[in-house]
C-alpha positions, 0 to 999 in steps of 0.5 A: 141570632140578629146581625146589626150594621154598627159604626165607631165615632172613627167611621170605622163600619162593622157587623155585630152579631147578638143574641138578640136587641136586649142583648146588644143594648146591655153590652153596649151599656157594659162597654163590651162592644168596640170597634175592632179596627181602632178599640173605640166604644162610642158606637152607633147603631145603623139602619138595616133590613131585615133579612128575610128567608121566604122559603117561596121566594123566587127570582124576579120575573124577566119580563118586568123590567127594573126601572131606569135609574135617576141621575140622582140615584146614579150620583149616589152609586158613584159615592157608594164606590168608597163603602166597598173600597174602604171595607177592603182598605180595613180588611187588608189593616187587619190581615196585617196586624195579624200577620204582625202578631203571629209573625213577632214575639211580644217583648211588653215593656222590655222593648226598647232595651230588647231592639237595642241588644238586636240592633247591637247584635247582643241577641239574634235578629227577630221581630219583636212587639211591645210597648215604648213611650214616645220618647223611648221611640224618639231616642231608639230612632236617634240611635238609628233603630227603626221602629214603628207605633201599631195600634192594635185594638183590644179584641186582637190583644192577647195571644194570636190565634 
């Protein structure tokens, strides 16, 4: 199993698990590899360190002190703080999308009509999601019906798990 560090053209970083290097290249050539956040299929592979499983490996000796960090290295460490913070934000966004998918009913292209029926009390109040054009969203907003566009990555579309 190969674990690859990947990035889309919108700079979202993520991991991909593949049976082999050829498996990754084949899936990428077919357009099967996409960003789990935005669905972008323009994916680049980032350099990554190999994972080594050394059975005789042990912690480095405490007698050997690590070298002092140079000022440039310390500055690089400060800029890498954004990496984990960005990953945390991406994870929270995915969690929010999963919550929306699991707690709302997908009404598909009937979204504008169903939103109106709920707003005007013609049917029970419930959370819904579906498709609406920008013109339909603007018309709903003019009627005082709050809607929000939420891009859902293709990998998450379909029944909620």
